[in-house]
VEXDREN-2710 file (C-alpha; in Angstrom, 1 decimal):
% VEXDREN-2710
k/r/px/py/pz
1/MET/0.1/0.3/-0.1
2/ARG/1.6/3.4/-0.7
3/ALA/0.0/6.6/0.5
4/LEU/-0.2/10.5/-0.9
5/VAL/-0.1/13.1/1.6
6/SER/0.1/17.1/0.4
7/ARG/1.1/19.9/2.2
8/LEU/1.8/22.6/-0.1
9/ASP/3.2/25.4/2.0
10/ASN/6.3/26.3/4.2
11/ASP/8.9/24.9/6.0
12/GLY/7.2/25.3/9.3
13/ASP/4.1/24.0/8.0
14/VAL/5.8/21.2/6.5
15/LEU/7.1/20.4/10.1
16/LEU/4.0/20.3/11.5
17/ALA/2.9/17.7/9.5
18/GLY/5.6/15.5/10.8
19/PRO/3.5/13.0/12.9
20/ALA/0.9/12.7/10.8
21/ILE/3.3/11.8/7.9
22/ARG/4.9/9.2/10.1
23/ALA/1.2/7.8/11.1
24/VAL/0.8/7.2/7.4
25/ALA/3.9/5.5/7.4
26/ALA/3.3/3.2/10.1
27/GLY/0.4/2.1/8.2
28/CYS/1.9/1.3/4.7
29/ASP/4.7/0.5/2.3
30/GLY/5.8/4.3/1.0
31/VAL/4.7/7.8/1.6
32/THR/5.2/10.3/-1.4
33/LEU/4.9/14.1/0.2
34/LEU/3.3/16.9/-2.1
35/CYS/4.9/20.1/-1.1
36/GLY/5.8/23.3/-2.6
37/PRO/9.0/24.6/-2.8
38/ARG/9.2/26.5/0.1
39/GLY/8.6/23.5/1.9
40/VAL/11.1/21.2/-0.1
41/GLN/13.7/21.4/2.9
42/ALA/11.9/20.5/5.7
43/ALA/10.5/17.5/3.4
44/ALA/13.9/16.2/3.2
45/LEU/14.5/16.1/7.3
46/LEU/11.0/14.3/7.7
47/PRO/11.2/10.4/9.4
48/GLY/8.7/8.7/6.9
49/VAL/8.9/10.4/3.4
50/ASP/10.0/8.4/0.9
51/ASP/9.3/10.6/-1.9
52/VAL/9.0/14.4/-2.9
53/ILE/7.3/15.8/-5.6
54/VAL/7.5/19.7/-5.4
55/ARG/5.3/22.1/-7.5
56/ARG/4.2/25.8/-6.5
57/ALA/0.5/25.3/-6.1
58/GLU/-1.7/28.4/-7.1
59/TRP/-4.4/28.1/-4.7
60/ILE/-1.6/27.9/-2.0
61/ASP/1.5/29.7/-2.5
62/PRO/1.3/33.6/-1.7
63/GLU/3.3/34.4/-5.3
64/PRO/1.4/32.1/-7.3
65/PRO/1.9/31.2/-11.2
66/PRO/-0.6/31.1/-13.6
67/VAL/-3.1/28.9/-14.3
68/GLU/-1.8/26.6/-17.6
69/ARG/-3.7/23.5/-18.6
70/ALA/-0.5/21.6/-19.7
71/ALA/1.3/22.2/-16.3
72/ILE/-2.0/20.8/-14.4
73/ASP/-1.8/17.7/-16.6
74/ALA/1.7/16.8/-15.8
75/TYR/1.3/17.0/-12.2
76/VAL/-2.0/14.9/-12.5
77/ASP/0.4/12.6/-14.3
78/ALA/3.0/12.9/-11.7
79/ILE/0.7/12.1/-9.1
80/ALA/-0.8/9.0/-10.9
81/ALA/2.4/7.8/-11.5
82/VAL/2.9/7.2/-7.4
83/GLY/-0.1/4.6/-7.6
84/ALA/-1.4/5.6/-4.0
85/ASP/-4.0/3.8/-2.9
86/ALA/-4.8/6.8/-0.1
87/GLY/-4.4/10.5/0.1
88/VAL/-4.1/12.5/3.3
89/ILE/-4.5/16.7/2.2
90/LEU/-3.6/18.7/5.2
91/THR/-4.2/22.2/5.4
92/SER/-4.5/25.3/7.6
93/PHE/-8.0/26.4/8.5
94/HIS/-8.1/29.3/5.5
95/GLN/-6.9/27.0/2.9
96/SER/-9.1/24.8/0.9
97/PRO/-8.4/21.2/0.0
98/LEU/-10.5/20.7/-2.8
99/PRO/-8.1/21.8/-6.0
100/THR/-6.2/19.0/-4.6
101/ALA/-8.4/16.4/-4.0
102/LEU/-9.7/17.1/-7.2
103/LEU/-6.4/16.4/-8.7
104/MET/-6.0/13.3/-6.6
105/ARG/-9.0/12.4/-8.1
106/MET/-8.1/12.8/-11.7
107/ALA/-5.0/10.8/-10.9
108/GLY/-7.1/7.7/-9.9
109/VAL/-6.5/7.9/-5.9
110/PRO/-9.5/5.9/-4.9
111/ARG/-9.7/7.1/-1.1
112/ILE/-9.0/11.0/-0.3
113/ALA/-9.1/12.8/3.6
114/ALA/-9.5/16.3/4.5
115/VAL/-10.5/18.7/6.7
116/SER/-13.1/20.9/4.6
117/GLU/-15.7/22.9/5.5
118/ASP/-17.1/23.4/2.2
119/TYR/-19.5/20.7/0.3
120/PRO/-16.8/18.3/-1.3
121/GLY/-19.0/16.4/-3.6
122/SER/-17.5/13.2/-4.8
123/LEU/-13.9/14.5/-4.2
124/LEU/-13.7/13.4/-0.8
125/ASP/-14.3/10.1/1.0
126/VAL/-13.8/11.3/4.4
127/ARG/-15.0/14.9/5.3
128/VAL/-13.2/15.6/8.8
129/ARG/-14.8/18.7/10.1
130/ASP/-12.9/21.7/11.2
131/PRO/-11.9/20.8/15.1
132/GLY/-11.8/24.4/15.7
133/ASP/-8.4/25.9/17.8
134/VAL/-6.4/22.5/18.0
135/HIS/-3.0/22.7/17.1
136/GLU/-2.0/22.3/13.6
137/ALA/0.1/19.0/14.3
138/GLN/-3.0/17.6/16.3
139/ARG/-5.5/18.8/13.0
140/ALA/-3.0/16.9/10.7
141/LEU/-3.0/13.3/12.6
142/LEU/-7.1/13.9/12.8
143/VAL/-6.7/13.8/8.7
144/ALA/-4.6/10.8/8.9
145/GLU/-6.5/9.0/11.8
146/SER/-10.1/9.5/9.8
147/LEU/-8.4/6.5/6.9
148/GLY/-7.4/4.6/9.9
149/PHE/-3.3/5.7/10.0
150/ALA/-2.4/6.1/13.7
151/LEU/0.8/6.2/15.6
152/PRO/2.8/3.8/17.1
153/GLN/2.3/3.7/20.6
154/ASP/6.3/4.0/21.1
155/ASP/5.6/7.5/19.0
156/ASP/4.8/10.6/21.2
157/GLY/3.3/12.6/18.8
158/ALA/6.0/15.2/18.9
159/LEU/7.6/16.7/15.8
160/ARG/11.2/15.1/14.3
161/VAL/13.3/15.5/11.9
162/THR/16.3/13.0/10.9
163/ALA/18.9/16.3/11.7
164/GLY/17.8/16.1/15.5
165/SER/21.4/16.5/17.1
166/ARG/24.0/19.1/17.1
167/SER/26.4/17.0/14.7
168/ALA/24.4/18.4/12.3
169/ALA/25.9/21.5/12.0
170/SER/29.4/20.2/12.6
171/GLY/31.9/22.4/10.8
172/LEU/30.5/25.3/12.1
173/ALA/32.5/27.5/14.7
174/LEU/29.9/27.1/17.6
175/PRO/30.3/28.2/21.9
176/GLU/30.0/24.9/24.2
177/ARG/27.1/26.7/25.4
178/TYR/25.2/29.4/23.8
179/VAL/21.4/31.1/23.4
180/VAL/20.3/31.6/19.6
181/VAL/18.3/34.7/18.4
182/HIS/16.6/34.1/15.4
183/PRO/15.2/38.0/14.4
184/GLY/13.8/37.2/10.9
185/ALA/10.4/35.3/10.1
186/SER/8.6/34.5/7.0
187/VAL/5.6/37.3/7.5
188/PRO/6.7/41.1/8.6
189/ALA/4.3/41.2/10.8
190/ARG/5.5/38.2/13.0
191/ALA/8.6/39.8/13.7
192/TRP/10.3/41.8/16.5
193/SER/12.3/44.6/15.1
194/PRO/16.1/44.4/14.5
195/GLN/16.4/47.2/17.1
196/ARG/14.7/45.4/19.9
197/ASN/16.6/42.0/18.6
198/ARG/20.1/44.2/18.7
199/GLU/19.3/45.1/22.5
200/LEU/18.3/41.6/23.2
201/VAL/21.9/40.5/21.9
202/ASP/23.3/42.9/23.7
203/ALA/21.7/41.9/27.0
204/LEU/22.3/38.4/26.7
205/ALA/26.2/38.8/26.3
206/ALA/26.2/41.3/28.7
207/ALA/24.6/38.4/31.4
208/GLY/27.5/36.4/30.3
209/ARG/25.5/34.1/27.6
210/ASP/26.9/33.3/24.4
211/VAL/24.9/34.4/21.7
212/VAL/24.2/33.2/17.9
213/VAL/22.5/34.9/15.2
214/THR/20.8/33.0/12.6
215/GLY/18.9/33.8/9.7
216/ALA/17.9/32.5/6.2
217/PRO/20.2/33.7/2.9
218/GLY/18.5/36.8/2.1
219/GLU/18.5/37.9/5.9
220/ARG/22.3/38.7/6.0
221/ALA/21.8/42.1/6.5
222/LEU/19.3/41.8/9.2
223/THR/21.3/39.0/10.9
224/ALA/24.4/41.5/10.6
225/ALA/22.7/44.4/12.3
226/VAL/21.3/42.3/14.8
227/ALA/24.5/40.8/16.0
228/GLY/26.5/44.1/15.6
229/PRO/30.5/44.3/14.7
230/PRO/32.9/40.9/15.7
231/ARG/33.1/40.8/19.1
232/GLU/33.4/38.2/22.0
233/GLY/30.5/36.0/22.5
234/VAL/28.2/36.9/19.6
235/SER/28.2/35.1/15.8
236/ASP/26.6/35.6/12.9
237/LEU/25.7/32.8/11.3
238/GLY/22.6/34.5/8.8
239/GLY/23.0/33.1/5.3
240/ALA/25.5/30.3/6.5
241/THR/23.4/27.2/6.9
242/THR/21.0/24.7/5.2
243/LEU/18.2/23.6/7.1
244/ALA/19.8/20.7/8.2
245/GLN/22.6/22.8/9.6
246/LEU/20.3/24.7/11.4
247/ALA/18.7/22.0/12.7
248/GLY/21.9/21.2/14.1
249/VAL/22.6/24.6/15.4
250/LEU/19.4/24.9/17.5
251/ALA/19.9/21.3/18.9
252/GLY/22.6/22.9/20.7
253/ALA/21.3/25.5/21.9
254/ASP/20.0/26.4/25.6
255/ALA/16.8/28.7/24.6
256/VAL/16.1/29.6/21.2
257/VAL/14.4/33.0/20.9
258/VAL/11.9/33.5/17.5
259/GLY/8.8/34.6/16.1
260/ASN/6.1/32.6/14.9
261/THR/7.9/31.2/11.8
262/GLY/9.3/28.0/10.6
263/PRO/12.7/27.9/12.9
264/ALA/10.4/28.1/15.7
265/HIS/9.1/24.6/14.7
266/LEU/12.5/23.3/14.0
267/ALA/13.7/24.2/17.7
268/ALA/11.0/22.4/18.7
269/ALA/11.6/19.3/16.4
270/VAL/14.7/19.0/18.1
271/GLY/13.7/19.7/21.6
272/THR/15.3/22.8/22.5
273/ALA/13.4/25.1/24.5
274/VAL/11.4/28.0/22.8
275/VAL/11.0/31.7/23.7
276/SER/8.4/32.6/21.0
277/LEU/8.0/36.1/20.4
278/PHE/4.6/35.3/19.2
279/ALA/2.7/37.6/17.2
280/PRO/-1.0/37.0/17.7
281/THR/-2.1/37.6/14.1
282/VAL/-3.1/34.0/14.3
283/ALA/-4.3/31.3/17.0
284/PRO/-1.3/30.3/19.2
285/ALA/-3.6/27.3/20.3
286/ARG/-2.6/26.4/16.6
287/TRP/0.7/27.4/16.0
288/ARG/2.5/27.7/19.5
289/PRO/5.9/25.5/19.4
290/TRP/4.6/21.9/19.9
291/ALA/5.3/19.3/22.6
292/VAL/8.3/21.2/23.7
293/ALA/9.2/23.6/26.8
294/HIS/8.1/27.3/25.4
295/GLU/7.2/30.8/26.6
296/LEU/4.8/33.0/24.4
297/LEU/5.2/36.6/24.9
298/PHE/2.8/39.1/23.0
299/VAL/0.9/41.7/23.8
300/ASP/-3.1/41.1/24.0
301/VAL/-4.1/43.6/21.3
302/PRO/-7.9/44.2/20.1
303/CYS/-6.6/43.5/16.3
304/ALA/-5.2/39.9/17.5
305/GLY/-6.2/37.0/14.7
306/CYS/-6.3/39.5/12.1
307/ARG/-3.7/37.6/9.7
308/ALA/-2.2/40.8/9.0
309/ARG/1.5/40.4/7.1
310/GLU/2.3/43.7/7.2
311/CYS/1.1/45.5/10.6
312/PRO/-1.1/48.3/9.7
313/VAL/-0.6/49.6/13.5
314/ALA/2.0/52.0/14.7
315/GLY/4.5/50.6/16.8
316/HIS/3.2/47.3/16.2
317/PRO/1.5/47.1/19.9
318/CYS/1.7/43.3/20.2
319/LEU/5.1/42.7/20.0
320/GLY/6.2/46.2/20.2
321/GLY/4.9/46.4/24.0
322/VAL/7.0/43.1/24.4
323/THR/10.2/44.5/26.6
324/VAL/14.2/43.1/26.0
325/GLU/13.5/42.4/30.0
326/ASP/10.7/40.2/29.2
327/VAL/12.7/37.9/26.8
328/VAL/15.9/37.7/29.0
329/GLN/13.5/36.6/31.7
330/ALA/11.9/34.5/29.8
331/VAL/15.3/32.5/28.4
332/ASP/16.6/32.6/32.4
333/CYS/13.8/30.7/33.1
334/ILE/13.5/27.8/30.4
335/ALA/17.1/27.3/29.3
336/GLY/17.7/23.9/28.7
337/ALA/14.4/22.8/29.5
338/GLY/13.9/20.2/26.6
339/ARG/10.4/18.4/25.2
340/THR/7.1/18.5/27.1
341/GLU/4.1/15.7/26.5
342/ALA/2.4/16.0/23.2
343/VAL/-1.2/15.6/23.4
344/ALA/-2.4/12.4/20.9
345/ALA/-5.4/14.3/18.8
END
């Protein structure tokens, strides 16, 4: 038996699908993951994934390509070539699974399940009702379970990656003990200001902690500004790591300070405590770090749940109200803590 699992957005979303993918893998002979180019690095790190089909989805990607019949036909052919017996479509609450379901059905997938508030007609065999404010990892497990796929008894349902230890960062010059500060975010409204991040690095260094600043290749200017001039105890690894190497860096940290973005879930996947500067543009119940010690820092604001990509309110009050002292105290509280018990779906 072979199965398809679809999660078509970012690395962080793909990481959150990990427990559901392991559940599917435990009940079949092979799993092919459908993902987008923004999630392919995470896909390569997930236990249980045997093959990956990568394509930018016109109905999911924030910068979608035009719909072209030849491209859709080729995608259907690639899905059909898998010969899957089941399709598990994983989406967030604001995404429709039905375009993916249609393509799977055209490719001959005989059993398909997804969460869908919209009437699916004959596109879904199992329509899972939206479970509300449950965590994304639990939501995904519910879909897998609806087709009979369950985690083995010895699997706690936490996030996992194959690059789950500090050894994945071999070749990088790292201190013996350190705190990671990751100032960037895939959505600008979820990021603390560069100035606050710089002040945090200064405060942690003044308190005697070594600090490693991390970021994607496109964030080198940001991490350089946050790390400041070269100095003892502060390292700038902006743009210097693959996602697998970043997993190793996070695995070796006492704690990670990060917004609601992919590296927060990567830190959870390697069992490192997270201080989450969590802009409440989306529900914390759905997107907080999963099954790992964490502190959520934000100011409750009337516009919570806005899903804004750019904050329209002067001063970005939900994060602007969080002080450097708040973050330092949170780091002191949870540094060195590890996994917590995951809650089964």
